C-alpha positions as CSV (number, residue, x, y, z in Angstrom):
1,M,96.9,3.2,-39.5
2,K,94.1,0.5,-39.3
3,K,94.5,0.7,-35.6
4,H,93.7,4.5,-35.4
5,I,90.5,3.9,-37.5
6,L,89.2,1.0,-35.1
7,F,89.2,2.8,-31.8
8,P,86.6,5.7,-32.8
9,I,84.3,2.9,-34.5
10,L,84.4,0.9,-31.3
11,G,83.7,3.9,-29.4
12,L,80.6,4.5,-31.5
13,M,79.3,1.0,-31.0
14,L,79.5,1.4,-27.4
15,V,77.8,4.5,-27.4
16,Y,75.0,3.4,-29.8
17,G,74.9,0.0,-27.7
18,C,74.1,2.0,-24.3
19,G,71.4,4.2,-26.2
20,K,69.5,1.0,-27.1
21,K,69.3,-0.4,-23.5
22,E,65.7,-0.4,-22.4
23,E,64.2,-1.0,-19.0
24,I,62.5,-4.4,-17.9
25,K,58.8,-3.8,-17.6
26,D,56.6,-6.0,-14.9
27,T,54.1,-7.4,-17.2
28,K,52.7,-9.5,-14.3
29,E,48.9,-9.0,-13.9
30,E,47.4,-8.6,-10.8
31,K,44.9,-11.8,-9.7
32,F,41.2,-10.9,-8.9
33,C,40.1,-11.9,-5.4
34,I,36.9,-11.4,-3.6
35,D,37.5,-8.9,-0.7
36,K,35.7,-9.0,2.6
37,D,33.0,-6.4,1.8
38,L,32.3,-8.1,-1.5
39,K,31.8,-11.8,0.4
40,E,29.3,-10.2,2.4
41,K,27.2,-9.1,-0.5
42,I,27.3,-12.4,-2.7
43,T,25.7,-15.8,-2.1
44,I,27.5,-19.0,-2.9
45,E,25.2,-22.2,-3.4
46,P,26.5,-26.0,-3.9
47,V,25.5,-27.8,-7.0
48,Q,23.3,-30.6,-6.3
49,K,21.3,-33.7,-8.0
50,R,17.6,-33.2,-8.4
51,V,14.7,-34.7,-9.8
52,V,13.6,-33.0,-13.0
53,S,10.5,-30.9,-12.5
54,E,8.7,-28.4,-14.7
55,S,7.2,-25.0,-13.5
56,I,3.7,-24.3,-13.4
57,N,2.8,-20.3,-13.1
58,L,-0.4,-19.3,-11.4
59,T,-1.4,-15.7,-10.5
60,G,-3.3,-14.6,-7.3
61,N,-3.8,-11.8,-4.8
62,I,-2.5,-11.2,-1.7
63,T,-5.2,-10.7,1.2
64,Y,-5.9,-10.7,5.2
65,N,-6.1,-13.8,6.9
66,N,-9.8,-13.8,7.9
67,D,-8.9,-15.7,11.1
68,H,-7.0,-12.8,12.3
69,V,-9.1,-9.8,11.5
70,V,-11.3,-8.0,13.6
71,Q,-14.3,-5.5,12.2
72,F,-15.6,-3.2,14.6
73,N,-19.6,-2.5,14.4
74,S,-21.1,0.2,16.6
75,L,-23.9,-1.3,19.0
76,V,-25.3,2.4,19.6
77,E,-26.5,5.1,17.1
78,G,-25.3,8.5,17.1
79,I,-22.8,11.1,15.7
80,I,-19.1,10.7,15.5
81,T,-17.6,13.5,17.5
82,K,-13.6,12.7,17.6
83,T,-11.4,10.1,15.9
84,T,-7.7,9.4,17.0
85,F,-6.2,7.2,14.7
86,S,-5.3,7.0,10.7
87,L,-5.3,4.2,8.3
88,G,-2.3,2.1,8.8
89,D,-1.8,2.9,12.3
90,Y,-0.8,0.3,14.9
91,V,-3.3,0.3,17.6
92,K,-3.1,-1.5,21.2
93,K,-6.0,-3.4,22.6
94,G,-8.3,-0.8,24.9
95,Q,-6.7,2.2,23.1
96,I,-9.6,4.8,22.6
97,L,-10.1,5.4,18.7
98,A,-13.2,7.4,18.5
99,E,-15.9,9.1,20.5
100,I,-19.6,9.1,19.6
101,K,-22.4,11.1,20.9
102,S,-25.7,9.3,21.4
103,T,-29.1,10.0,22.8
104,E,-28.9,6.3,24.1
105,L,-26.4,7.6,26.5
106,N,-28.6,9.8,28.0
107,G,-31.2,7.5,28.4
108,M,-28.8,5.1,30.0
109,Q,-27.5,7.5,32.5
110,S,-30.9,8.7,33.3
111,E,-32.0,5.2,33.9
112,S,-29.1,4.5,36.0
113,K,-29.7,7.5,38.4
114,S,-33.5,6.5,38.7
115,L,-32.6,2.9,39.6
116,Q,-30.1,4.3,42.2
117,S,-32.8,6.4,43.9
118,Q,-35.3,3.5,43.7
119,L,-32.5,1.2,45.3
120,S,-32.1,3.6,48.4
121,V,-35.9,3.6,48.7
122,A,-36.1,-0.3,48.6
123,Q,-33.4,-0.7,50.9
124,R,-35.0,1.8,53.4
125,Q,-38.4,-0.1,52.9
126,L,-36.4,-3.6,53.6
127,Q,-35.1,-2.2,56.9
128,A,-38.3,-0.9,58.1
129,T,-40.2,-4.4,57.1
130,K,-37.5,-6.4,58.9
131,S,-38.2,-4.3,62.1
132,M,-42.1,-4.7,61.8
133,F,-41.6,-8.4,61.1
134,D,-39.5,-8.5,64.3
135,D,-42.1,-6.9,66.3
136,G,-44.9,-9.2,64.7
137,I,-46.4,-6.5,62.6
138,A,-45.4,-7.4,59.2
139,S,-45.6,-11.3,57.9
140,Q,-43.1,-13.6,56.1
141,K,-44.6,-12.7,52.9
142,D,-44.1,-8.8,53.4
143,L,-40.5,-9.3,54.4
144,M,-39.9,-11.7,51.1
145,Q,-41.6,-9.4,48.9
146,A,-39.5,-6.1,50.1
147,Q,-36.2,-8.1,49.7
148,S,-37.4,-9.5,46.0
149,E,-38.0,-6.0,45.0
150,L,-34.6,-4.6,46.2
151,D,-32.9,-7.9,44.4
152,V,-34.7,-6.8,41.1
153,L,-33.5,-3.0,41.4
154,K,-30.0,-4.3,42.0
155,S,-30.1,-6.6,39.1
156,S,-31.6,-3.7,36.8
157,L,-28.9,-1.4,38.1
158,E,-26.0,-3.6,37.4
159,N,-27.4,-4.4,34.0
160,V,-27.3,-0.7,33.1
161,K,-23.9,-0.2,34.4
162,A,-22.7,-3.3,32.4
163,N,-24.2,-1.8,29.3
164,L,-22.3,1.6,29.9
165,A,-19.0,-0.1,30.7
166,M,-19.3,-2.1,27.4
167,F,-19.8,1.2,25.5
168,S,-17.0,2.6,27.8
169,A,-19.3,5.8,28.4
170,S,-17.7,8.8,29.9
171,S,-19.9,10.6,32.1
172,E,-17.5,13.7,32.1
173,R,-17.8,14.1,28.3
174,A,-21.2,12.6,27.8
175,V,-19.9,10.4,25.1
176,F,-19.6,6.7,24.2
177,Q,-16.0,5.8,23.8
178,I,-14.8,3.4,20.9
179,K,-11.8,1.3,22.0
180,A,-9.8,-1.2,19.8
181,P,-11.1,-4.4,20.3
182,T,-7.5,-6.2,19.9
183,E,-4.1,-5.0,19.0
184,G,-2.9,-4.7,15.2
185,Y,-2.9,-2.4,12.1
186,V,-5.9,-0.6,11.0
187,V,-6.4,-1.9,7.5
188,A,-9.8,-0.4,6.5
189,K,-11.4,3.0,7.9
190,N,-14.7,4.0,7.3
191,I,-15.4,6.6,10.1
192,S,-14.8,10.7,10.5
193,P,-16.0,13.1,12.7
194,G,-19.5,14.4,12.1
195,M,-20.6,11.0,10.6
196,Q,-24.0,9.7,11.5
197,I,-24.1,6.0,12.8
198,T,-27.3,4.0,12.2
199,E,-28.4,0.7,12.7
200,G,-26.9,-1.3,9.6
201,S,-23.9,0.9,9.0
202,E,-20.8,-0.7,7.7
203,P,-18.1,-1.7,9.7
204,L,-16.3,1.7,11.4
205,F,-12.7,0.0,11.3
206,T,-11.1,-3.0,10.6
207,I,-7.9,-4.6,12.5
208,S,-5.4,-7.1,11.4
209,D,-2.2,-8.2,12.9
210,L,-0.9,-9.0,9.3
211,K,1.6,-11.4,10.9
212,E,0.1,-14.0,8.9
213,I,-1.3,-13.2,5.3
214,W,-3.5,-15.4,2.7
215,V,-2.9,-15.4,-1.2
216,L,-5.8,-16.6,-3.0
217,V,-4.6,-18.3,-6.2
218,N,-6.5,-18.4,-9.4
219,V,-6.4,-22.1,-10.7
220,Y,-7.9,-22.6,-14.2
221,T,-9.2,-25.6,-15.3
222,S,-6.1,-26.8,-17.3
223,N,-4.1,-26.5,-14.1
224,L,-6.5,-28.6,-11.8
225,K,-4.6,-31.5,-12.1
226,N,-1.2,-30.1,-11.1
227,V,-2.4,-28.3,-7.8
228,T,-3.2,-30.2,-4.8
229,E,-3.6,-29.3,-1.0
230,N,-0.3,-29.2,1.1
231,M,1.8,-28.3,-2.0
232,L,4.7,-26.2,-1.2
233,V,5.1,-23.4,-3.7
234,D,7.1,-20.1,-4.2
235,V,5.3,-16.6,-4.1
236,T,7.0,-13.6,-5.8
237,T,5.4,-10.1,-6.0
238,P,6.3,-7.2,-8.3
239,A,7.2,-5.0,-5.4
240,Y,10.4,-7.2,-4.3
241,P,11.8,-8.3,-7.8
242,G,13.9,-11.4,-7.3
243,E,12.8,-12.3,-3.8
244,V,11.1,-15.6,-3.3
245,F,8.5,-16.2,-0.4
246,K,7.8,-19.6,0.7
247,G,4.4,-21.0,1.1
248,K,2.0,-23.9,1.2
249,I,-1.6,-24.4,-0.3
250,T,-3.8,-25.1,2.6
251,M,-7.2,-25.1,0.9
252,L,-8.5,-25.8,-2.4
253,A,-12.4,-24.7,-3.2
254,K,-14.7,-27.5,-4.4
255,V,-16.7,-25.0,-6.5
256,F,-15.7,-22.4,-9.2
257,D,-15.8,-19.0,-8.6
258,A,-18.8,-17.8,-10.5
259,D,-17.6,-14.2,-11.4
260,E,-14.0,-15.1,-12.3
261,H,-14.5,-18.9,-13.8
262,V,-11.7,-20.2,-11.7
263,L,-11.0,-22.5,-8.7
264,K,-9.5,-20.7,-5.8
265,A,-6.7,-22.1,-3.7
266,R,-5.4,-20.6,-0.6
267,I,-2.0,-20.0,0.6
268,V,-1.0,-19.3,4.3
269,M,2.1,-17.5,4.6
270,E,3.9,-15.9,7.5
271,N,4.5,-12.2,6.8
272,K,8.2,-11.6,8.2
273,N,8.7,-7.8,8.5
274,L,5.5,-7.2,7.0
275,K,6.8,-7.0,3.5
276,L,3.5,-8.3,2.0
277,K,0.6,-6.0,1.8
278,P,-3.2,-6.9,1.3
279,G,-4.1,-5.7,-2.3
280,M,-0.6,-6.6,-3.8
281,T,-0.8,-8.9,-6.8
282,A,1.5,-12.3,-6.7
283,D,2.8,-14.7,-8.9
284,I,2.7,-18.3,-7.8
285,I,5.1,-20.9,-8.9
286,I,4.9,-24.7,-8.5
287,D,7.5,-27.3,-9.2
288,K,5.9,-30.6,-10.7
289,S,8.2,-33.5,-10.6
290,L,8.6,-35.4,-13.9
291,G,10.3,-38.4,-12.3
292,G,13.2,-40.3,-14.0
293,E,16.7,-40.0,-13.0
294,M,18.1,-37.0,-11.0
295,L,20.3,-34.9,-12.6
296,V,22.8,-32.3,-11.7
297,A,21.1,-28.9,-11.0
298,V,22.2,-25.4,-10.5
299,P,19.8,-22.4,-9.2
300,A,18.6,-20.6,-12.4
301,K,19.3,-17.4,-11.1
302,A,23.0,-18.4,-11.2
303,A,23.1,-18.3,-15.1
304,I,24.7,-15.2,-16.7
305,F,23.9,-14.6,-20.3
306,D,26.7,-12.9,-22.2
307,N,27.4,-12.3,-25.9
308,N,24.8,-14.9,-26.8
309,R,26.3,-17.6,-24.6
310,N,25.4,-18.8,-20.8
311,Y,27.8,-18.8,-18.2
312,I,28.1,-19.7,-14.5
313,L,30.5,-18.8,-11.9
314,I,32.2,-21.6,-10.3
315,Y,33.6,-20.6,-6.8
316,K,36.8,-22.6,-5.7
317,D,38.3,-20.2,-3.3
318,D,38.2,-16.1,-2.9
319,C,41.1,-16.0,-5.4
320,T,40.2,-18.9,-7.6
321,I,36.8,-18.3,-9.4
322,E,36.1,-20.0,-12.9
323,T,33.9,-18.5,-15.4
324,R,32.2,-21.5,-17.1
325,E,30.1,-21.8,-20.2
326,I,27.2,-24.1,-20.0
327,N,24.8,-26.1,-22.2
328,P,21.9,-26.9,-20.2
329,T,19.9,-30.3,-20.8
330,T,16.7,-28.8,-19.7
331,K,15.5,-26.0,-17.1
332,N,12.5,-24.3,-15.4
333,N,11.8,-21.3,-13.6
334,N,13.9,-22.2,-10.7
335,W,16.6,-24.8,-11.8
336,I,19.0,-25.4,-14.7
337,Y,19.9,-29.4,-15.3
338,F,22.9,-30.6,-16.5
339,D,24.0,-34.4,-17.5
340,K,27.6,-33.2,-18.1
341,G,29.8,-29.9,-17.6
342,V,28.9,-29.5,-14.0
343,N,29.6,-31.7,-11.2
344,E,27.5,-32.4,-7.9
345,G,29.4,-30.9,-4.9
346,E,30.8,-27.7,-6.9
347,K,29.8,-24.3,-5.5
348,V,28.2,-21.8,-8.0
349,I,28.0,-17.7,-7.0
350,T,24.0,-17.0,-7.4
351,K,24.1,-13.3,-6.0
352,N,25.9,-10.3,-7.2
353,H,27.6,-12.7,-9.8
354,L,27.1,-10.2,-12.7
355,L,29.4,-7.8,-10.9
356,I,32.2,-10.6,-10.4
357,H,31.7,-11.7,-13.9
358,E,32.5,-8.1,-15.2
359,R,35.6,-7.8,-13.0
360,L,36.9,-11.0,-14.2
361,K,36.3,-10.1,-18.0
362,N,38.2,-6.9,-17.3
């Protein structure tokens, strides 16, 4: 009788056991790797040893390189009848930019016609004198005088024609044409149709190639000891946050600016892609060496501040990136210095590292 009772119980146990069976889930997490597209958007820089320096911050303004600027002043008086350019336009040398109607043109053209008539008469007079000289009627003196009068008229006519050419006179339109004296960008314009041009008028326009610009830096008395000529500097501007332009101080004034009470320093910079525009404000950063032993340094832009802690991303390969907490020994605007925790030769991610940091956290 006990055997009959066991079989149902064993059957229930088998059914219960089958109901409790669970599927084994794959709990392996997918490893984060930098793909090809992201790799093109990041910047990886090596950790290096540097002499500790402090950052000195100055301010300044971007302006034209006066050695590459041409201001146009009209040599004639008159009224502007036409302009063919706008502020900011790129113009080529010899391009017609404006036309000016002037009474001086009428005078020059009348003088040119008068001289041409006198020249014709003088040429005939010379021929007649030569014939009389050959016949023994005219003297050597008469012949030389006729030749001299012809030469004077030729010289006067050439002078008038040169002036008309210099002013680009158009006989068909009865105007002087104003042409671009050089190629470049129109950075100032003080001319419009109907404007009266008189002696002493301000320049009609200014052209600059903008390939090289100046940054005029304000140096206060407290910073005089830190600024010298030929010093390399970093320049930033609010127009391009995070972008650093390299320059060099080429001139340091010997006297203080009477209005601003500062000493002016000049930085000459190449203006690639014409990003820097005259009139922009600029921040100038100078790294002054403090001497002493060299420490391991990481670019300051590599630091990530998260949850009241500082981190950097150590790059080993595309699938091995370490988020490392850091405790800098000292720092300035450009560099973070360490005496431990980071090793020379390691690589850090300095651009788009926040994106990778968030991906690693998640």
